PAZAPA-4460 file (N, C-alpha, C; in steps of 0.05 Angstrom, whole numbers, plus 32768, in hexadecimal, padded with zeros to 4 digits):
% residues 294
    n_x    n_y    n_z   ca_x   ca_y   ca_z    c_x    c_y    c_z   seq   type   mol
   7FBA   7E6D   815F   7FC1   7E6C   8143   7FE0   7E69   8140     1      M     A
   7FE9   7E56   8130   8006   7E53   812C   8013   7E6C   8122     2      P     A
   802C   7E71   812A   803A   7E89   8122   803B   7E8D   8104     3      D     A
   8040   7E78   80F5   8043   7E7A   80D8   8029   7E82   80CB     4      G     A
   8013   7E76   80D4   7FF8   7E7D   80CA   7FF2   7E9A   80D1     5      L     A
   7FF9   7EA3   80E9   7FF3   7EBF   80F1   8002   7ED2   80DF     6      L     A
   801B   7ECC   80D9   802B   7EDE   80C8   801E   7EE0   80AC     7      I     A
   8014   7EC9   80A1   8007   7ECA   8087   7FED   7EDA   8089     8      V     A
   7FDE   7ED6   809F   7FC5   7EE5   80A1   7FC9   7F03   80A4     9      V     A
   7FDD   7F0B   80B4   7FE4   7F28   80B6   7FEC   7F33   809B    10      I     A
   7FFD   7F25   808C   8005   7F2F   8071   7FEC   7F2F   805F    11      A     A
   7FDA   7F1C   8062   7FC1   7F1C   8052   7FAF   7F33   8058    12      G     A
   7FAE   7F3B   8072   7F9E   7F52   8079   7FA9   7F6B   806D    13      L     A
   7FC4   7F6E   806D   7FD1   7F84   805F   7FCA   7F84   8042    14      V     A
   7FCC   7F6B   8036   7FC6   7F69   8019   7FA9   7F70   8013    15      A     A
   7F96   7F6A   8025   7F7A   7F71   8021   7F76   7F8F   8024    16      T     A
   7F81   7F9B   8039   7F7F   7FB8   803D   7F8B   7FC7   8025    17      A     A
   7FA2   7FBF   801C   7FAF   7FCB   8005   7FA1   7FC5   7FEB    18      C     A
   7F97   7FAC   7FE9   7F89   7FA4   7FD0   7F70   7FB3   7FCB    19      G     A
   7F62   7FBD   7FE0   7F4A   7FCC   7FDC   7F4F   7FE8   7FD1    20      L     A
   7F67   7FF2   7FD5   7F6E   800E   7FCD   7F81   800F   7FB5    21      L     A
   7F92   7FFA   7FB3   7FA7   7FF9   7F9E   7F9C   7FFD   7F81    22      G     A
   7F87   7FF0   7F7A   7F7D   7FF4   7F5E   7F77   8011   7F57    23      P     A
   7F6C   8020   7F6B   7F66   803C   7F66   7F80   804C   7F62    24      F     A
   7F95   8045   7F72   7FAE   8053   7F6E   7FBB   804D   7F53    25      L     A
   7FB9   8035   7F4A   7FC5   802D   7F30   7FB5   803B   7F19    26      V     A
   7F9A   803A   7F1B   7F8A   8046   7F06   7F8C   8064   7F05    27      L     A
   7F91   8070   7F1C   7F94   808E   7F1D   7FB1   8096   7F18    28      R     A
   7FC3   8082   7F14   7FDF   8087   7F0E   7FEE   8096   7F24    29      R     A
   7FE7   808E   7F3C   7FF5   8099   7F54   7FFF   8082   7F66    30      I     A
   8008   806D   7F59   8010   8055   7F68   8027   805A   7F7B    31      A     A
   8039   806C   7F74   8051   8070   7F85   804B   8081   7F9D    32      L     A
   8030   8088   7FA1   8029   8097   7FB9   8030   8087   7FD2    33      L     A
   802D   806D   7FD1   8033   805C   7FE8   8050   805F   7FF0    34      S     A
   8062   8060   7FDC   807E   8063   7FE2   8084   807F   7FEE    35      D     A
   8075   8093   7FE4   8078   80AE   7FEE   8070   80AF   800B    36      A     A
   805A   80A2   8013   8052   80A2   802E   8066   8094   8041    37      V     A
   8073   807F   8037   8086   8071   8048   809E   8083   8050    38      S     A
   80A4   8097   803F   80BA   80A9   8045   80B0   80C2   8054    39      H     A
   8098   80CB   804D   808E   80E4   8057   8086   80E3   8075    40      A     A
   8083   80CC   8080   807B   80C9   809C   8091   80CF   80B0    41      V     A
   80AA   80D0   80A6   80C0   80D4   80B8   80BF   80EC   80CB    42      L     A
   80B6   8104   80C1   80B3   811B   80D3   80A0   8116   80E9    43      P     A
   808A   8106   80E4   8077   8100   80F9   8084   80EF   8110    44      G     A
   8095   80DD   8108   80A3   80CC   811C   80B5   80DD   812D    45      I     A
   80C4   80F0   811F   80D5   8102   812E   80C5   8114   8140    46      V     A
   80AE   811E   8137   809E   8130   8147   8094   8121   8160    47      A     A
   808C   8107   815D   8084   80F9   8175   809A   80F6   818A    48      V     A
   80B2   80F2   8180   80C9   80F0   8192   80CE   810B   81A1    49      W     A
   80CC   8121   8192   80D1   813B   819D   80BC   8143   81B2    50      L     A
   80A3   813B   81AC   808D   8143   81BE   808A   8130   81D6    51      V     A
   808B   8116   81D0   8085   8103   81E5   809E   80F3   81EE    52      A     A
   80B4   80F6   81E1   80CC   80E6   81E8   80C7   80C9   81EA    53      Q     A
   80B9   80BE   81D5   80B2   80A2   81D4   80B2   8098   81B7    54      T     A
   80B7   807E   81B5   80B5   8070   819B   80A1   805A   819D    55      R     A
   808E   805C   81B0   8079   8047   81B3   8068   8046   8199    56      A     A
   805E   802E   8193   8050   802B   8179   8039   803E   8174    57      P     A
   8028   8041   8188   800F   8051   8183   8016   806E   817E    58      L     A
   8025   807C   818F   802C   8098   8188   803B   809B   816D    59      P     A
   804D   8088   8168   805B   8089   814E   8048   8086   8137    60      V     A
   8035   8075   8138   8021   8071   8123   8011   808B   811F    61      I     A
   8009   8096   8135   7FF9   80B0   8134   8009   80C6   8126    62      I     A
   8022   80C9   812F   8033   80DE   8123   8038   80D9   8106    63      G     A
   803F   80C0   8100   8043   80B9   80E4   802B   80BC   80D2    64      A     A
   8013   80B5   80DD   7FFB   80B8   80CE   7FF4   80D5   80C8    65      A     A
   7FFA   80E6   80DB   7FF4   8103   80D8   8005   810D   80C0    66      A     A
   801F   8106   80BE   802F   8111   80A9   8028   8102   808F    67      F     A
   8020   80E9   8090   8017   80DB   8078   7FFF   80E9   806C    68      A     A
   7FEC   80F1   807C   7FD5   8100   8073   7FDE   811B   8067    69      V     A
   7FF0   8129   8075   7FFB   8142   806A   8007   813E   804F    70      V     A
   8015   8128   804C   8023   8121   8032   800E   811D   801C    71      C     A
   7FFA   810D   8021   7FE7   8108   800B   7FD6   8120   8004    72      V     A
   7FCF   812F   8019   7FC0   8147   8013   7FCF   815C   8004    73      L     A
   7FE9   815F   800B   7FFB   8171   7FFB   7FFD   8168   7FDE    74      A     A
   8001   814E   7FDA   8002   8143   7FBE   7FE9   8149   7FB0    75      I     A
   7FD3   8143   7FBC   7FB9   8148   7FAF   7FB4   8166   7FA9    76      D     A
   7FBD   8177   7FBB   7FBA   8194   7FB6   7FCA   819D   7F9F    77      A     A
   7FE3   8193   7F9C   7FF4   8199   7F85   7FE8   8190   7F6C    78      L     A
   7FDD   8177   7F6C   7FD1   816C   7F54   7FB9   817D   7F4C    79      R     A
   7FAA   8186   7F60   7F91   8194   7F59   7F96   81AF   7F4C    80      A     A
   7FAD   81BA   7F4F   7FB4   81D3   7F41   7FB4   81D1   7F23    81      T     A
   7FB9   81B8   7F19   7FBC   81B4   7EFD   7FD6   81BC   7EF1    82      G     A
   7FE8   81C6   7F02   8002   81CF   7EF9   8017   81BA   7EFD    83      L     A
   8011   81A6   7F0D   8024   8191   7F14   8018   8175   7F0F    84      V     A
   8026   8164   7F00   801C   8149   7EFC   801D   8138   7F15    85      A     A
   800F   8122   7F15   800D   8111   7F2D   8029   8108   7F37    86      S     A
   8039   80FD   7F24   8053   80F3   7F2B   8065   810A   7F35    87      D     A
   8063   8121   7F29   8074   8137   7F32   806B   8141   7F4E    88      A     A
   8050   8141   7F53   8047   8149   7F6E   8052   8136   7F84    89      A     A
   8051   811D   7F7E   805D   810A   7F91   807B   810F   7F95    90      I     A
   8088   8113   7F7F   80A6   8117   7F81   80AD   8131   7F8F    91      A     A
   809B   8144   7F8F   80A0   815E   7F9D   809A   815C   7FBB    92      L     A
   8085   814E   7FC3   807D   814F   7FDF   808D   813D   7FF0    93      V     A
   808F   8123   7FE8   809B   8111   7FFC   80B9   8115   8001    94      F     A
   80C9   811E   7FED   80E5   8124   7FF4   80E7   813B   8008    95      P     A
   80D5   814F   8005   80D5   8165   8018   80CF   815C   8035    96      A     A
   80BB   814C   8038   80B4   8142   8053   80C9   812F   805E    97      L     A
   80D4   811E   804C   80EA   810C   8055   8102   811B   805E    98      F     A
   8109   8130   804E   8120   8141   8055   811B   814F   8070    99      A     A
   8102   8158   8075   80FB   8164   808E   8100   8150   80A6   100      L     A
   80F8   8137   80A1   80FD   8122   80B5   811B   811D   80BA   101      G     A
   812A   811C   80A5   8147   8118   80A7   8153   812F   80B7   102      V     A
   814B   8147   80B1   8156   815E   80C0   814E   815D   80DD   103      L     A
   8135   8154   80E3   812D   8152   80FE   813E   813E   810D   104      G     A
   8143   8127   8101   8154   8113   810E   8170   811E   8113   105      I     A
   817B   812A   80FF   8196   8134   8101   8199   814A   8116   106      T     A
   8185   815A   8119   8186   8171   812B   817D   8169   8147   107      R     A
   8168   8159   814A   815C   8155   8164   815D   8138   816D   108      Y     A
   8161   8125   815C   815E   8109   8164   8177   80F9   815E   109      A     A
   818E   8106   815A   81A6   80F7   8153   81B0   80E6   816B   110      E     A
   81B6   80CD   8164   81C1   80BB   817A   81AC   80AA   8188   111      G     A
   8193   80AD   8181   817F   809C   818E   8174   8087   817C   112      I     A
   8181   8082   8165   8179   806D   8152   815C   8072   8148   113      H     A
   8155   808A   8144   813A   8090   8139   813D   8092   811B   114      L     A
   813A   807C   810D   813C   807C   80F0   8127   8069   80E4   115      D     A
   8126   8068   80CA   8111   8058   80BD   8113   803B   80C4   116      L     A
   812B   8030   80C7   812E   8014   80CD   8122   800D   80E8   117      D     A
   8125   801F   80FB   811C   8018   8116   8100   8022   811C   118      S     A
   80F3   8030   810A   80D9   803B   8110   80C3   8031   80FE   119      T     A
   80C6   8030   80E4   80B0   8028   80D2   80B6   8010   80C2   120      I     A
   80CF   8006   80C2   80D5   7FEE   80B3   80D1   7FD6   80C5   121      Y     A
   80B8   7FCD   80C7   80B1   7FB7   80D9   80BC   7F9C   80CF   122      G     A
   80B9   7F87   80DF   80C2   7F6C   80D7   80AA   7F5A   80DC   123      E     A
   809F   7F4F   80C7   8086   7F3F   80CA   808A   7F26   80DA   124      I     A
   80A3   7F1C   80DC   80A8   7F04   80EC   80A4   7F09   810A   125      A     A
   80A4   7F22   8113   80A0   7F28   812F   8082   7F2C   8136   126      F     A
   8071   7F2B   8122   8054   7F30   8127   8048   7F1F   813E   127      V     A
   804F   7F05   813E   8043   7EF3   8153   804B   7EFB   8170   128      P     A
   8060   7F0A   8174   8069   7F11   818E   805E   7F2B   8199   129      F     A
   8051   7F3B   8188   8044   7F54   8191   8027   7F50   8194   130      D     A
   801F   7F49   81AD   8003   7F42   81B2   7FF6   7F52   81C8   131      T     A
   7FDC   7F51   81C9   7FCC   7F5E   81DE   7FB9   7F49   81E9   132      V     A
   7FB0   7F4E   8202   7F9D   7F3B   820F   7F81   7F45   8209   133      Q     A
   7F70   7F34   81FD   7F54   7F3A   81F9   7F43   7F21   8201   134      I     A
   7F34   7F25   8216   7F24   7F0F   8220   7F33   7EF7   8228   135      G     A
   7F4B   7EFB   8233   7F5C   7EE6   823C   7F6C   7ED8   8226   136      G     A
   7F6A   7EE2   820E   7F79   7ED6   81F8   7F8E   7EEB   81ED   137      Y     A
   7FA5   7EDF   81E5   7FBA   7EEF   81D8   7FB2   7EF4   81BB   138      E     A
   7FB0   7F0D   81B4   7FA9   7F15   8199   7FBF   7F26   818D   139      V     A
   7FC7   7F21   8174   7FDB   7F31   8168   7FD2   7F4E   8164   140      A     A
   7FE2   7F61   816F   7FDA   7F7D   816D   7FD6   7F85   8150   141      R     A
   7FE8   7F7C   813E   7FE7   7F83   8122   7FCD   7F79   8115   142      S     A
   7FC3   7F62   811E   7FAB   7F58   8113   7F93   7F69   8119   143      G     A
   7F92   7F74   8131   7F7C   7F86   8139   7F7D   7FA0   8129   144      L     A
   7F95   7FAB   8127   7F98   7FC5   8118   7F91   7FC1   80FB   145      V     A
   7F9D   7FAC   80EE   7F98   7FA8   80D2   7F7C   7F9F   80CC   146      L     A
   7F70   7F90   80DE   7F54   7F89   80DA   7F42   7FA1   80D9   147      G     A
   7F48   7FB5   80EB   7F39   7FCD   80EB   7F3D   7FDD   80D1   148      G     A
   7F56   7FDD   80C8   7F5C   7FEC   80AF   7F4D   7FDF   8097   149      V     A
   7F4D   7FC5   8096   7F3F   7FB6   8080   7F21   7FBE   8081   150      V     A
   7F16   7FBE   8099   7EF9   7FC5   809C   7EF4   7FE1   8092   151      A     A
   7F05   7FF4   809A   7F01   8010   8092   7F04   8013   8073   152      L     A
   7F19   8006   8068   7F1C   8007   804B   7F05   7FFC   803C   153      N     A
   7EFC   7FE4   8045   7EE4   7FD7   8039   7ECC   7FE8   803A   154      L     A
   7EC8   7FF6   8051   7EB1   8007   8054   7EB3   801F   8041   155      L     A
   7ECB   802B   803F   7ECF   8042   802D   7EC9   803A   8010   156      L     A
   7ED4   8023   8007   7ED1   801B   7FEB   7EB4   8014   7FE6   157      V     A
   7EA7   8006   7FF8   7E8B   7FFD   7FF4   7E79   8015   7FF3   158      A     A
   7E7D   8029   8004   7E6A   8040   8005   7E6F   8052   7FED   159      L     A
   7E87   8054   7FE4   7E8E   8068   7FCF   7E96   805A   7FB5   160      L     A
   7E8D   8042   7FB1   7E96   8033   7F9A   7E90   8040   7F80   161      W     A
   7E77   8049   7F7C   7E6F   8055   7F62   7E7F   8070   7F5F   162      K     A
   7E81   807F   7F74   7E8E   8099   7F73   7EAC   8096   7F6D   163      E     A
   7EB9   8083   7F7A   7ED5   807E   7F76   7EDA   8075   7F59   164      L     A
   7EC9   8063   7F50   7ECB   8058   7F35   7EC9   806E   7F20   165      K     A
   7EB4   807E   7F23   7EAF   8094   7F10   7EC5   80A8   7F0F   166      A     A
   7ECF   80B0   7F27   7EE4   80C5   7F27   7F00   80BA   7F20   167      T     A
   7F03   809F   7F23   7F1C   8093   7F1B   7F1F   8092   7EFD   168      T     A
   7F09   808A   7EEF   7F0B   8087   7ED2   7F05   80A1   7EC3   169      F     A
   7EF6   80B3   7ECF   7EEF   80CC   7EC1   7EEB   80E2   7ED6   170      D     A
   7F00   80EF   7EE0   7EFE   8103   7EF5   7EED   811B   7EEB   171      P     A
   7EEF   8122   7ED2   7EDF   8139   7EC8   7EC1   8133   7EC8   172      Q     A
   7EBA   811B   7EC2   7E9E   8114   7EC3   7E95   8114   7EE1   173      F     A
   7EA6   810A   7EF3   7EA0   810B   7F0F   7E9B   8127   7F19   174      G     A
   7EAB   8139   7F10   7EA8   8156   7F18   7E8D   8161   7F0C   175      A     A
   7E87   8159   7EF4   7E6F   8163   7EE6   7E56   815A   7EF5   176      T     A
   7E55   8142   7EFF   7E3D   8138   7F0D   7E3F   813B   7F2A   177      V     A
   7E53   814D   7F33   7E55   8155   7F4F   7E5C   813D   7F62   178      R     A
   7E6F   812C   7F59   7E78   8117   7F6B   7E8F   811F   7F7D   179      L     A
   7E97   8138   7F7A   7EAD   8143   7F8A   7EC7   8132   7F88   180      R     A
   7ED2   8130   7F71   7EEA   811F   7F6D   7F01   8126   7F7F   181      P     A
   7F05   813F   7F85   7F1C   8147   7F96   7F18   813C   7FB2   182      R     A
   7F00   813E   7FBC   7EFB   8133   7FD7   7EFE   8115   7FD8   183      L     A
   7EF4   8107   7FC3   7EF7   80EA   7FC2   7F15   80E2   7FBF   184      L     A
   7F24   80F2   7FB0   7F40   80ED   7FAD   7F4E   80EF   7FC8   185      S     A
   7F47   8104   7FD7   7F54   8107   7FF1   7F4C   80F2   8005   186      R     A
   7F34   80E9   8004   7F2B   80D3   8015   7F3B   80BA   800F   187      L     A
   7F3E   80B4   7FF5   7F4E   809D   7FED   7F6B   809F   7FF5   188      L     A
   7F77   80B6   7FF2   7F92   80BA   7FF9   7F97   80B8   8017   189      L     A
   7F84   80C3   8027   7F85   80C0   8044   7F84   80A3   804C   190      V     A
   7F71   8094   803F   7F6F   8078   8045   7F89   8069   803F   191      A     A
   7F96   8070   8028   7FAF   8064   8022   7FC4   806A   8037   192      V     A
   7FC5   8083   8040   7FD8   808B   8055   7FD4   807B   806F   193      A     A
   7FBB   8079   8077   7FB6   806A   8090   7FBC   804D   808D   194      I     A
   7FB6   8041   8076   7FBC   8025   8071   7FDA   8020   8072   195      T     A
   7FE9   8032   8065   8006   802F   8064   8013   8031   807F   196      A     A
   800B   8045   808E   8017   804A   80A9   800F   8033   80BC   197      V     A
   7FF6   802A   80BB   7FEE   8015   80CC   7FFB   7FFB   80C7   198      A     A
   8005   7FF7   80AE   8012   7FDE   80A6   8030   7FDE   80AA   199      S     A
   803C   7FF6   80AC   805A   7FF9   80AD   8065   7FE7   80C4   200      F     A
   805A   7FEB   80DC   8065   7FDF   80F4   8064   7FC0   80F2   201      D     A
   804F   7FB6   80E5   804B   7F99   80E4   805C   7F8C   80CE   202      A     A
   805B   7F97   80B6   8067   7F88   809F   807E   7F97   8092   203      V     A
   8082   7FB1   8098   8098   7FC0   808C   808F   7FD0   8074   204      G     A
   809C   7FE6   806F   8094   7FF9   805B   8096   7FEC   803F   205      A     A
   80AB   7FDC   803A   80AF   7FD1   8020   8098   7FBF   8017   206      I     A
   8090   7FAE   802A   8079   7F9C   8023   805F   7FAB   801F   207      L     A
   805B   7FC0   802F   8043   7FD0   802B   8042   7FDD   800F   208      V     A
   8058   7FE9   8007   805A   7FF4   7FEC   8055   7FDF   7FD7   209      V     A
   8061   7FC8   7FDB   805D   7FB2   7FC8   8040   7FAA   7FC5   210      T     A
   8032   7FA7   7FDC   8017   7F9D   7FDB   8003   7FB3   7FD2   211      L     A
   800B   7FCC   7FD4   7FF9   7FE1   7FC9   7FFB   7FE3   7FAB   212      L     A
   8012   7FDB   7F9F   8017   7FE0   7F83   8017   7FC7   7F72   213      I     A
   8027   7FB3   7F7A   802C   7F9C   7F68   8013   7F8C   7F63   214      V     A
   8004   7F83   7F77   7FEC   7F73   7F71   7FD7   7F83   7F60   215      P     A
   7FD5   7F9D   7F64   7FC2   7FAD   7F54   7FCC   7FAF   7F38   216      A     A
   7FE6   7FB3   7F34   7FF1   7FB4   7F19   7FEE   7F99   7F0B   217      A     A
   7FEF   7F83   7F19   7FEA   7F68   7F0E   7FCE   7F65   7F05   218      T     A
   7FBC   7F6D   7F17   7F9F   7F6B   7F10   7F97   7F7D   7EF9   219      A     A
   7FA5   7F93   7EF6   7FA0   7FA6   7EE0   7FA4   7F98   7EC5   220      Y     A
   7FB7   7F86   7EC4   7FBE   7F78   7EAB   7FAA   7F60   7EA6   221      L     A
   7F9B   7F59   7EBA   7F8B   7F41   7EB7   7F6D   7F46   7EB3   222      L     A
   7F64   7F5E   7EB7   7F47   7F64   7EB5   7F42   7F81   7EAE   223      T     A
   7F2B   7F87   7EA2   7F23   7FA2   7E9D   7F0D   7FAB   7EAE   224      D     A
   7F04   7F9B   7EC1   7EEE   7FA1   7ED3   7EF9   7FA7   7EEE   225      R     A
   7EF1   7FBE   7EF9   7EFC   7FC8   7F13   7EF7   7FB5   7F2A   226      L     A
   7EDF   7FAB   7F2D   7ED8   7F99   7F43   7EE8   7F7F   7F42   227      V     A
   7EED   7F75   7F29   7EFE   7F5D   7F27   7F1B   7F64   7F2C   228      V     A
   7F22   7F7C   7F25   7F3E   7F85   7F2A   7F44   7F86   7F48   229      M     A
   7F31   7F90   7F57   7F34   7F91   7F75   7F36   7F75   7F80   230      V     A
   7F25   7F63   7F76   7F26   7F46   7F80   7F41   7F3A   7F79   231      G     A
   7F4A   7F3D   7F61   7F64   7F30   7F59   7F7A   7F3D   7F69   232      I     A
   7F79   7F57   7F6E   7F8E   7F64   7F7E   7F91   7F57   7F9A   233      T     A
   7F7A   7F54   7FA7   7F7B   7F49   7FC2   7F85   7F2C   7FC0   234      V     A
   7F7C   7F1D   7FAC   7F84   7F01   7FA9   7FA2   7EFF   7FA4   235      A     A
   7FAD   7F0F   7F93   7FCA   7F0F   7F8E   7FD9   7F15   7FA8   236      V     A
   7FCF   7F28   7FB8   7FDC   7F2E   7FD2   7FDD   7F16   7FE4   237      G     A
   7FC7   7F08   7FE6   7FC6   7EF1   7FF7   7FD8   7EDA   7FED   238      W     A
   7FD9   7ED7   7FD2   7FEB   7EC3   7FC7   8008   7ECA   7FCE   239      I     A
   800F   7EE4   7FCC   802A   7EED   7FD3   802F   7EE8   7FF1   240      G     A
   801B   7EEC   8002   801F   7EE8   801E   8024   7ECA   8025   241      A     A
   8013   7EB9   801A   8015   7E9C   8020   802E   7E90   8013   242      A     A
   8031   7E94   7FF9   8048   7E88   7FEA   8062   7E94   7FF4   243      A     A
   8063   7EAD   7FFA   807B   7EBA   8004   8084   7EAE   801D   244      G     A
   8072   7EAA   802F   8079   7E9D   8049   8083   7E81   8045   245      Y     A
   8075   7E72   8033   807D   7E56   802E   809A   7E55   8022   246      A     A
   80A0   7E69   8012   80BC   7E69   8006   80D1   7E72   801A   247      I     A
   80CA   7E86   802A   80DE   7E93   803C   80E7   7E80   8052   248      A     A
   80D5   7E71   805E   80DC   7E61   8075   80F1   7E4C   806F   249      I     A
   80EE   7E3B   805B   8103   7E27   8056   811D   7E34   804D   250      P     A
   811C   7E4C   8041   8135   7E59   8039   8141   7E6A   804E   251      M     A
   8133   7E6E   8065   813C   7E7E   807B   8143   7E9A   8070   252      D     A
   8130   7EA6   8061   8135   7EC1   8055   811F   7ED4   805E   253      S     A
   811F   7EEC   8055   810C   7F01   805C   80F0   7EF8   8054   254      S     A
   80DD   7EF8   8067   80C2   7EF1   8061   80B5   7F06   804F   255      I     A
   80B8   7F20   8057   80AC   7F35   8048   80B8   7F36   802C   256      A     A
   80D2   7F32   802A   80DF   7F32   800F   80D4   7F1C   7FFD   257      G     A
   80D0   7F04   8009   80C5   7EEE   7FF9   80A8   7EF4   7FF0   258      A     A
   8099   7F00   8002   807E   7F07   7FFB   807D   7F1B   7FE4   259      M     A
   808F   7F2F   7FE6   808F   7F43   7FD0   8099   7F37   7FB6   260      G     A
   80AC   7F24   7FB8   80B5   7F17   7F9F   80A0   7F06   7F92   261      L     A
   8090   7EF9   7FA2   807A   7EE8   7F96   8066   7EFA   7F87   262      V     A
   805F   7F11   7F94   804D   7F25   7F87   805A   7F2F   7F6D   263      C     A
   8074   7F34   7F6C   8081   7F3D   7F54   8081   7F27   7F3F   264      A     A
   8084   7F0D   7F47   8082   7EF7   7F34   8066   7EF5   7F28   265      L     A
   8051   7EFA   7F38   8036   7EFA   7F2E   8033   7F10   7F19   266      C     A
   803E   7F27   7F1E   803D   7F3D   7F0A   804C   7F35   7EF0   267      F     A
   8063   7F28   7EF3   8072   7F20   7EDC   8063   7F0C   7ECB   268      A     A
   8055   7EF9   7ED8   8045   7EE5   7EC9   802D   7EF3   7EBB   269      L     A
   8021   7F07   7EC9   800B   7F15   7EBC   8015   7F25   7EA4   270      A     A
   802C   7F31   7EA7   8038   7F41   7E91   803D   7F30   7E79   271      L     A
   8045   7F17   7E7E   804C   7F06   7E67   8033   7EF7   7E5C   272      L     A
   8021   7EEF   7E6E   800C   7EDC   7E66   7FEF   7EE6   7E68   273      L     A
   7FEC   7F00   7E6E   7FD1   7F0A   7E70   7FC2   7F05   7E56   274      S     A
   7FA9   7EFC   7E57   7F9A   7EF5   7E3F   7F98   7F0C   7E2B   275      P     A
   7F96   7F25   7E35   7F92   7F3C   7E24   7FAB   7F4D   7E20   276      K     A
   7FBA   7F50   7E36   7FD0   7F63   7E36   7FEB   7F56   7E37   277      H     A
   7FED   7F3B   7E3B   8006   7F2D   7E3E   8019   7F30   7E26   278      G     A
   8032   7F34   7E2C   8046   7F37   7E16   8047   7F1E   7E05   279      V     A
   8049   7F07   7E11   804B   7EEF   7E01   8030   7EE8   7DF4   280      L     A
   801A   7EEF   7E01   8000   7EEA   7DF5   7FFB   7EFA   7DDC   281      T     A
   8003   7F14   7DDE   8000   7F25   7DC6   8011   7F1C   7DB0   282      R     A
   802A   7F14   7DB6   803C   7F0B   7DA1   8031   7EF2   7D93   283      R     A
   8027   7EDF   7DA3   801B   7EC7   7D98   8003   7ECE   7D87   284      L     A
   7FF2   7EE1   7D90   7FDB   7EE9   7D81   7FE2   7EF5   7D66   285      R     A
   7FF8   7F05   7D66   8001   7F11   7D4D   800C   7EFC   7D39   286      R     A
   8019   7EE8   7D44   8023   7ED2   7D33   800C   7EC3   7D27   287      R     A
   7FF7   7EBD   7D37   7FE1   7EAF   7D2C   7FD2   7EBF   7D16   288      R     A
   7FD1   7ED9   7D1B   7FC4   7EEB   7D07   7FD4   7EEB   7CED   289      T     A
   7FEF   7EED   7CF0   7FFF   7EED   7CD8   7FFE   7ED3   7CC9   290      A     A
   7FFC   7EBD   7CD8   7FFA   7EA3   7CCB   7FDF   7EA0   7CBC   291      T     A
   7FCA   7EA9   7CC9   7FB0   7EA7   7CBD   7FAD   7EB8   7CA3   292      A     A
   7FBA   7ECE   7CA3   7FB8   7EE0   7C8B   7FCC   7ED9   7C75   293      T     A
   7FDF   7EC7   7C7C   7FF4   7EC0   7C68   7FE8   7EAF   7C52   294      A     A
***
């Protein structure tokens, strides 16, 4: 597979994995959880260095995933008390974990270049060079990992679709009919954490946060049906992956940055032109109404 196509496919796999979960984050108003996870994993990376004296990808992902899960469970526990709103819970937990990681680096890992830039801010242009041998063929390591994440997320959403839908739109109803909304929320948050951590090394934290939030926010403006929203979210992510790569190469600029920018432009178009919620569309509708009643 050509390197350019491989980069687009890897970004598309990230978009698919994120697109299956992003709509639920947006509808539950916890979209910034993905950004929280990208900061909260730092103590896990420091812990791996202290225990194993290594920055190899697999141990780092395991350590980061452990603290990502701690982060989302702590946020969910704070929200469940009813004393702290979702945004406040996120703002309380991830700075504490990030600060713990910074202290760990300052105290135990100073001078070894163990920071966010060198550990979880991946570069998607390097994806074709990180390969493994399978059946005599060179296969991108990121493709295997992200393919597995997509399969797990698809299985989770397919098996728990009705439950996730009910508890997303009406948590109190979900509790009444014993759908266990807290357990479902934690499963969703753990899936988000695993998706984010698995994607960091391949595409970088910024693009992961973008693909978890921006395509879902775009789809939210375009439809009122959840299943359609998920489909549009995944589609916008793939559009961002393909168009972003096509823009970045001739400009010799950041591929991940271009992909994120295309997704942001898709949101801007939806914000302006959405048939039901678009700013320009509503303004035109009001003018037509005023003209008809004049």
